[in-house]
C-alpha positions in Angstrom: 16.0 17.7 -1.9 14.7 14.5 0.4 10.9 15.7 1.7 10.5 13.6 4.9 6.7 13.2 5.9 6.2 11.7 9.8 4.6 8.4 10.3 1.0 8.4 11.4 -0.2 6.8 15.2 -2.3 4.4 12.6 1.2 3.9 10.5 3.3 2.8 13.4 0.8 0.6 14.9 0.3 -1.7 12.1 4.8 -1.7 11.9 4.5 -2.8 15.0 1.2 -5.3 14.1 3.2 -6.3 11.3 6.5 -7.0 12.2 4.3 -10.4 13.5 3.8 -13.6 11.4 0.3 -14.0 10.3 -1.1 -16.8 9.4 -2.3 -16.2 5.5 -5.8 -16.5 7.1 -5.1 -14.4 10.5 -3.5 -12.1 7.7 -7.3 -12.0 5.4 -9.1 -11.9 9.2 -6.9 -8.9 10.1 -8.1 -6.8 6.7 -11.6 -7.9 7.6 -11.5 -6.6 11.1 -9.6 -3.5 9.3 -12.3 -3.2 6.3 -15.0 -3.2 8.7 -13.6 -0.3 11.4 -13.3 1.7 8.4 -16.5 0.8 7.0 -18.8 1.9 10.2 -16.6 4.7 10.4 -18.0 6.0 6.5 -21.4 5.2 7.7 -21.0 6.5 11.1 -19.9 10.1 9.2 -22.6 9.6 6.8 -25.7 9.2 9.1 -24.6 12.3 9.8 -24.5 14.6 6.9 -27.0 13.0 6.2 -29.5 13.9 9.9 -26.9 18.1 9.3 -28.3 18.3 6.3 -31.8 17.5 6.7 -32.2 14.8 3.9 -35.0 12.3 3.3 -34.7 9.1 0.9 -36.3 11.6 -1.3 -33.5 13.4 -2.1 -32.0 10.4 -2.7 -34.3 9.1 -5.5 -33.5 12.0 -7.4 -29.9 12.1 -7.3 -30.7 8.6 -8.3 -32.1 9.9 -11.8 -30.4 12.8 -12.9 -29.2 12.3 -16.3 
């Protein structure tokens, strides 16, 4: 039995993009752009959670010092 999963819109766009031959330095640059994009999204989400839960630096220090 074969289960087919549909590709996401991101996967489809990346397939289109990667059909273009890039120089190795261009590929590194593209990976950095993608990494920065997803890092910024993660930071934004973390900031929102921090704000929603009214967390403080004291809370973070307490977590870091838990056994």
